[in-house]
SEKEVO-630770 format. One record per atom (N, C-alpha, C): residue number from 0; residue in three letters; atom name; x, y, z. Coordinates in pm, whole numbers, always signed. Layout:
+------+------+------+--------+--------+--------+
| resi | resn | name |     c1 |     c2 |     c3 |
+------+------+------+--------+--------+--------+
|  NUM |  ALA |   CA |      X |      Y |      Z |
...
+------+------+------+--------+--------+--------+
This chain:
+------+------+------+--------+--------+--------+
| resi | resn | name |     c1 |     c2 |     c3 |
+------+------+------+--------+--------+--------+
|    0 |  MET |    N |  -3839 |  +2648 |  +5701 |
|    0 |  MET |   CA |  -3814 |  +2528 |  +5772 |
|    0 |  MET |    C |  -3877 |  +2536 |  +5914 |
|    1 |  ILE |    N |  -3910 |  +2441 |  +5979 |
|    1 |  ILE |   CA |  -3976 |  +2444 |  +6113 |
|    1 |  ILE |    C |  -3870 |  +2455 |  +6215 |
|    2 |  ASN |    N |  -3898 |  +2512 |  +6318 |
|    2 |  ASN |   CA |  -3820 |  +2532 |  +6434 |
|    2 |  ASN |    C |  -3849 |  +2421 |  +6531 |
|    3 |  THR |    N |  -3749 |  +2325 |  +6545 |
|    3 |  THR |   CA |  -3783 |  +2192 |  +6612 |
|    3 |  THR |    C |  -3742 |  +2201 |  +6758 |
|    4 |  GLU |    N |  -3675 |  +2316 |  +6797 |
|    4 |  GLU |   CA |  -3615 |  +2315 |  +6923 |
|    4 |  GLU |    C |  -3518 |  +2204 |  +6938 |
|    5 |  GLN |    N |  -3537 |  +2115 |  +7043 |
|    5 |  GLN |   CA |  -3440 |  +1991 |  +7044 |
|    5 |  GLN |    C |  -3520 |  +1866 |  +7030 |
|    6 |  LEU |    N |  -3527 |  +1794 |  +6921 |
|    6 |  LEU |   CA |  -3582 |  +1683 |  +6904 |
|    6 |  LEU |    C |  -3523 |  +1569 |  +6959 |
|    7 |  ASP |    N |  -3587 |  +1476 |  +7036 |
|    7 |  ASP |   CA |  -3526 |  +1342 |  +7076 |
|    7 |  ASP |    C |  -3590 |  +1244 |  +6985 |
|    8 |  PHE |    N |  -3517 |  +1207 |  +6889 |
|    8 |  PHE |   CA |  -3575 |  +1106 |  +6777 |
|    8 |  PHE |    C |  -3598 |   +957 |  +6845 |
|    9 |  SER |    N |  -3541 |   +939 |  +6960 |
|    9 |  SER |   CA |  -3576 |   +819 |  +7014 |
|    9 |  SER |    C |  -3717 |   +798 |  +7079 |
|   10 |  LEU |    N |  -3774 |   +920 |  +7091 |
|   10 |  LEU |   CA |  -3913 |   +933 |  +7158 |
|   10 |  LEU |    C |  -4013 |   +945 |  +7040 |
|   11 |  MET |    N |  -3977 |   +978 |  +6917 |
|   11 |  MET |   CA |  -4062 |  +1011 |  +6818 |
|   11 |  MET |    C |  -4109 |   +868 |  +6753 |
|   12 |  ASP |    N |  -4235 |   +869 |  +6703 |
|   12 |  ASP |   CA |  -4262 |   +755 |  +6627 |
|   12 |  ASP |    C |  -4244 |   +758 |  +6493 |
|   13 |  VAL |    N |  -4253 |   +654 |  +6414 |
|   13 |  VAL |   CA |  -4206 |   +625 |  +6274 |
|   13 |  VAL |    C |  -4285 |   +740 |  +6182 |
|   14 |  ASP |    N |  -4399 |   +768 |  +6208 |
|   14 |  ASP |   CA |  -4495 |   +857 |  +6131 |
|   14 |  ASP |    C |  -4434 |  +1000 |  +6141 |
|   15 |  GLU |    N |  -4391 |  +1042 |  +6256 |
|   15 |  GLU |   CA |  -4341 |  +1165 |  +6288 |
|   15 |  GLU |    C |  -4205 |  +1192 |  +6204 |
|   16 |  ILE |    N |  -4118 |  +1077 |  +6212 |
|   16 |  ILE |   CA |  -3992 |  +1086 |  +6142 |
|   16 |  ILE |    C |  -4016 |  +1098 |  +5978 |
|   17 |  LYS |    N |  -4109 |  +1029 |  +5939 |
|   17 |  LYS |   CA |  -4146 |  +1015 |  +5782 |
|   17 |  LYS |    C |  -4184 |  +1155 |  +5747 |
|   18 |  ARG |    N |  -4268 |  +1220 |  +5838 |
|   18 |  ARG |   CA |  -4333 |  +1362 |  +5805 |
|   18 |  ARG |    C |  -4201 |  +1459 |  +5800 |
|   19 |  LEU |    N |  -4106 |  +1453 |  +5883 |
|   19 |  LEU |   CA |  -4002 |  +1550 |  +5896 |
|   19 |  LEU |    C |  -3914 |  +1517 |  +5760 |
|   20 |  ARG |    N |  -3898 |  +1403 |  +5723 |
|   20 |  ARG |   CA |  -3816 |  +1356 |  +5606 |
|   20 |  ARG |    C |  -3885 |  +1407 |  +5489 |
|   21 |  GLN |    N |  -4018 |  +1398 |  +5478 |
|   21 |  GLN |   CA |  -4093 |  +1434 |  +5351 |
|   21 |  GLN |    C |  -4079 |  +1595 |  +5344 |
|   22 |  GLN |    N |  -4084 |  +1668 |  +5463 |
|   22 |  GLN |   CA |  -4073 |  +1821 |  +5463 |
|   22 |  GLN |    C |  -3930 |  +1848 |  +5399 |
|   23 |  LEU |    N |  -3836 |  +1782 |  +5441 |
|   23 |  LEU |   CA |  -3697 |  +1800 |  +5391 |
|   23 |  LEU |    C |  -3680 |  +1781 |  +5236 |
|   24 |  THR |    N |  -3768 |  +1687 |  +5180 |
|   24 |  THR |   CA |  -3751 |  +1638 |  +5046 |
|   24 |  THR |    C |  -3808 |  +1774 |  +4964 |
|   25 |  ARG |    N |  -3894 |  +1846 |  +5020 |
|   25 |  ARG |   CA |  -3945 |  +1964 |  +4948 |
|   25 |  ARG |    C |  -3868 |  +2073 |  +4965 |
|   26 |  PHE |    N |  -3765 |  +2079 |  +5044 |
|   26 |  PHE |   CA |  -3673 |  +2197 |  +5079 |
|   26 |  PHE |    C |  -3591 |  +2215 |  +4947 |
|   27 |  ILE |    N |  -3600 |  +2345 |  +4905 |
|   27 |  ILE |   CA |  -3520 |  +2388 |  +4796 |
|   27 |  ILE |    C |  -3409 |  +2471 |  +4838 |
|   28 |  PRO |    N |  -3284 |  +2403 |  +4821 |
|   28 |  PRO |   CA |  -3159 |  +2484 |  +4865 |
|   28 |  PRO |    C |  -3142 |  +2594 |  +4782 |
|   29 |  ALA |    N |  -3124 |  +2721 |  +4827 |
|   29 |  ALA |   CA |  -3084 |  +2839 |  +4783 |
|   29 |  ALA |    C |  -2977 |  +2913 |  +4855 |
|   30 |  GLU |    N |  -2896 |  +2992 |  +4808 |
|   30 |  GLU |   CA |  -2789 |  +3058 |  +4880 |
|   30 |  GLU |    C |  -2873 |  +3140 |  +5002 |
|   31 |  GLY |    N |  -2816 |  +3114 |  +5116 |
|   31 |  GLY |   CA |  -2853 |  +3191 |  +5226 |
|   31 |  GLY |    C |  -2992 |  +3156 |  +5302 |
|   32 |  ASN |    N |  -3063 |  +3026 |  +5252 |
|   32 |  ASN |   CA |  -3183 |  +2997 |  +5323 |
|   32 |  ASN |    C |  -3160 |  +2884 |  +5422 |
|   33 |  LEU |    N |  -3050 |  +2866 |  +5477 |
|   33 |  LEU |   CA |  -3049 |  +2773 |  +5592 |
|   33 |  LEU |    C |  -2945 |  +2821 |  +5689 |
|   34 |  GLU |    N |  -2989 |  +2795 |  +5816 |
|   34 |  GLU |   CA |  -2918 |  +2839 |  +5931 |
|   34 |  GLU |    C |  -2896 |  +2734 |  +6026 |
|   35 |  VAL |    N |  -2785 |  +2700 |  +6079 |
|   35 |  VAL |   CA |  -2763 |  +2597 |  +6174 |
|   35 |  VAL |    C |  -2767 |  +2669 |  +6323 |
|   36 |  VAL |    N |  -2826 |  +2620 |  +6419 |
|   36 |  VAL |   CA |  -2834 |  +2666 |  +6541 |
|   36 |  VAL |    C |  -2790 |  +2564 |  +6635 |
|   37 |  PHE |    N |  -2692 |  +2611 |  +6723 |
|   37 |  PHE |   CA |  -2611 |  +2535 |  +6818 |
|   37 |  PHE |    C |  -2652 |  +2579 |  +6960 |
|   38 |  ASN |    N |  -2691 |  +2495 |  +7039 |
|   38 |  ASN |   CA |  -2714 |  +2524 |  +7186 |
|   38 |  ASN |    C |  -2594 |  +2472 |  +7261 |
|   39 |  LEU |    N |  -2518 |  +2570 |  +7319 |
|   39 |  LEU |   CA |  -2395 |  +2550 |  +7390 |
|   39 |  LEU |    C |  -2421 |  +2497 |  +7533 |
|   40 |  PRO |    N |  -2336 |  +2413 |  +7590 |
|   40 |  PRO |   CA |  -2370 |  +2376 |  +7732 |
|   40 |  PRO |    C |  -2392 |  +2485 |  +7832 |
|   41 |  ASN |    N |  -2347 |  +2600 |  +7812 |
|   41 |  ASN |   CA |  -2351 |  +2715 |  +7899 |
|   41 |  ASN |    C |  -2489 |  +2784 |  +7868 |
|   42 |  GLY |    N |  -2572 |  +2735 |  +7768 |
|   42 |  GLY |   CA |  -2702 |  +2786 |  +7750 |
|   42 |  GLY |    C |  -2709 |  +2902 |  +7631 |
|   43 |  GLU |    N |  -2572 |  +2939 |  +7599 |
|   43 |  GLU |   CA |  -2566 |  +3035 |  +7490 |
|   43 |  GLU |    C |  -2606 |  +2958 |  +7349 |
|   44 |  ILE |    N |  -2677 |  +3032 |  +7270 |
|   44 |  ILE |   CA |  -2723 |  +2981 |  +7135 |
|   44 |  ILE |    C |  -2645 |  +3054 |  +7034 |
|   45 |  VAL |    N |  -2577 |  +2970 |  +6939 |
|   45 |  VAL |   CA |  -2508 |  +3037 |  +6834 |
|   45 |  VAL |    C |  -2571 |  +2991 |  +6705 |
|   46 |  GLN |    N |  -2605 |  +3097 |  +6613 |
|   46 |  GLN |   CA |  -2654 |  +3078 |  +6494 |
|   46 |  GLN |    C |  -2563 |  +3105 |  +6380 |
|   47 |  VAL |    N |  -2556 |  +3002 |  +6286 |
|   47 |  VAL |   CA |  -2455 |  +3005 |  +6184 |
|   47 |  VAL |    C |  -2530 |  +3001 |  +6055 |
|   48 |  PRO |    N |  -2538 |  +3111 |  +5980 |
|   48 |  PRO |   CA |  -2598 |  +3102 |  +5852 |
|   48 |  PRO |    C |  -2496 |  +3038 |  +5742 |
|   49 |  ILE |    N |  -2558 |  +2950 |  +5667 |
|   49 |  ILE |   CA |  -2485 |  +2871 |  +5566 |
|   49 |  ILE |    C |  -2521 |  +2932 |  +5426 |
|   50 |  THR |    N |  -2426 |  +2986 |  +5370 |
|   50 |  THR |   CA |  -2452 |  +3068 |  +5251 |
|   50 |  THR |    C |  -2415 |  +3008 |  +5108 |
|   51 |  LYS |    N |  -2338 |  +2902 |  +5110 |
|   51 |  LYS |   CA |  -2314 |  +2822 |  +4986 |
|   51 |  LYS |    C |  -2423 |  +2727 |  +4958 |
|   52 |  LYS |    N |  -2466 |  +2733 |  +4835 |
|   52 |  LYS |   CA |  -2571 |  +2631 |  +4792 |
|   52 |  LYS |    C |  -2530 |  +2492 |  +4808 |
|   53 |  SER |    N |  -2408 |  +2458 |  +4766 |
|   53 |  SER |   CA |  -2358 |  +2329 |  +4774 |
|   53 |  SER |    C |  -2347 |  +2275 |  +4918 |
|   54 |  LYS |    N |  -2313 |  +2361 |  +5011 |
|   54 |  LYS |   CA |  -2297 |  +2323 |  +5147 |
|   54 |  LYS |    C |  -2443 |  +2287 |  +5192 |
|   55 |  ILE |    N |  -2540 |  +2376 |  +5166 |
|   55 |  ILE |   CA |  -2674 |  +2363 |  +5208 |
|   55 |  ILE |    C |  -2728 |  +2225 |  +5159 |
|   56 |  GLU |    N |  -2706 |  +2193 |  +5036 |
|   56 |  GLU |   CA |  -2748 |  +2061 |  +4981 |
|   56 |  GLU |    C |  -2687 |  +1946 |  +5065 |
|   57 |  LEU |    N |  -2558 |  +1967 |  +5084 |
|   57 |  LEU |   CA |  -2502 |  +1853 |  +5163 |
|   57 |  LEU |    C |  -2550 |  +1841 |  +5313 |
|   58 |  LEU |    N |  -2564 |  +1949 |  +5378 |
|   58 |  LEU |   CA |  -2632 |  +1950 |  +5493 |
|   58 |  LEU |    C |  -2776 |  +1883 |  +5510 |
|   59 |  SER |    N |  -2861 |  +1933 |  +5411 |
|   59 |  SER |   CA |  -2997 |  +1887 |  +5407 |
|   59 |  SER |    C |  -2989 |  +1735 |  +5374 |
|   60 |  LYS |    N |  -2892 |  +1688 |  +5293 |
|   60 |  LYS |   CA |  -2894 |  +1547 |  +5270 |
|   60 |  LYS |    C |  -2846 |  +1462 |  +5384 |
|   61 |  GLU |    N |  -2754 |  +1524 |  +5466 |
|   61 |  GLU |   CA |  -2702 |  +1452 |  +5575 |
|   61 |  GLU |    C |  -2826 |  +1440 |  +5687 |
|   62 |  VAL |    N |  -2906 |  +1553 |  +5701 |
|   62 |  VAL |   CA |  -2999 |  +1543 |  +5787 |
|   62 |  VAL |    C |  -3110 |  +1440 |  +5742 |
|   63 |  ARG |    N |  -3145 |  +1434 |  +5614 |
|   63 |  ARG |   CA |  -3243 |  +1323 |  +5566 |
|   63 |  ARG |    C |  -3187 |  +1184 |  +5585 |
|   64 |  ASN |    N |  -3055 |  +1171 |  +5571 |
|   64 |  ASN |   CA |  -2996 |  +1041 |  +5613 |
|   64 |  ASN |    C |  -3015 |   +998 |  +5737 |
|   65 |  HIS |    N |  -2985 |  +1104 |  +5822 |
|   65 |  HIS |   CA |  -2993 |  +1073 |  +5991 |
|   65 |  HIS |    C |  -3123 |  +1035 |  +6025 |
|   66 |  LEU |    N |  -3224 |  +1116 |  +5964 |
|   66 |  LEU |   CA |  -3375 |  +1073 |  +5977 |
|   66 |  LEU |    C |  -3406 |   +932 |  +5931 |
|   67 |  ALA |    N |  -3361 |   +895 |  +5828 |
|   67 |  ALA |   CA |  -3383 |   +770 |  +5760 |
|   67 |  ALA |    C |  -3326 |   +663 |  +5863 |
|   68 |  GLU |    N |  -3206 |   +685 |  +5921 |
|   68 |  GLU |   CA |  -3142 |   +580 |  +6010 |
|   68 |  GLU |    C |  -3236 |   +577 |  +6134 |
|   69 |  GLU |    N |  -3271 |   +689 |  +6191 |
|   69 |  GLU |   CA |  -3363 |   +689 |  +6307 |
|   69 |  GLU |    C |  -3508 |   +622 |  +6278 |
|   70 |  GLN |    N |  -3553 |   +645 |  +6154 |
|   70 |  GLN |   CA |  -3665 |   +571 |  +6124 |
|   70 |  GLN |    C |  -3655 |   +426 |  +6116 |
|   71 |  LEU |    N |  -3544 |   +378 |  +6058 |
|   71 |  LEU |   CA |  -3517 |   +227 |  +6069 |
|   71 |  LEU |    C |  -3510 |   +177 |  +6205 |
|   72 |  ILE |    N |  -3423 |   +255 |  +6289 |
|   72 |  ILE |   CA |  -3421 |   +217 |  +6425 |
|   72 |  ILE |    C |  -3550 |   +207 |  +6500 |
|   73 |  GLN |    N |  -3637 |   +285 |  +6487 |
|   73 |  GLN |   CA |  -3779 |   +304 |  +6549 |
|   73 |  GLN |    C |  -3857 |   +186 |  +6478 |
|   74 |  GLN |    N |  -3856 |   +161 |  +6365 |
|   74 |  GLN |   CA |  -3917 |    +50 |  +6301 |
|   74 |  GLN |    C |  -3879 |    -97 |  +6352 |
|   75 |  GLY |    N |  -3749 |   -111 |  +6376 |
|   75 |  GLY |   CA |  -3682 |   -226 |  +6438 |
|   75 |  GLY |    C |  -3734 |   -241 |  +6577 |
|   76 |  LYS |    N |  -3752 |   -134 |  +6651 |
|   76 |  LYS |   CA |  -3794 |   -142 |  +6794 |
|   76 |  LYS |    C |  -3949 |   -178 |  +6795 |
|   77 |  THR |    N |  -4017 |   -138 |  +6708 |
|   77 |  THR |   CA |  -4166 |   -174 |  +6696 |
|   77 |  THR |    C |  -4185 |   -321 |  +6640 |
|   78 |  ASN |    N |  -4096 |   -375 |  +6574 |
|   78 |  ASN |   CA |  -4113 |   -507 |  +6522 |
|   78 |  ASN |    C |  -4058 |   -615 |  +6621 |
|   79 |  LEU |    N |  -4015 |   -570 |  +6739 |
|   79 |  LEU |   CA |  -3968 |   -672 |  +6818 |
|   79 |  LEU |    C |  -4073 |   -744 |  +6898 |
+------+------+------+--------+--------+--------+
């Protein structure tokens, strides 16, 4: 998976969001191949490995859904 640092989806165009969604559809969940990174307000970075395949599938689906919502928002902005 790509390291996206902190993406501001409101600044991304529709094609960039589509590209990210396509990358995630090719993601094959397997135990231990996902890590969630949290950037805390104090600057500390916390990395949490996700080890259960079912939870990996759930999280990747949630991210894809979030990206789909962002894509729709951006498409709505460009159609105004």
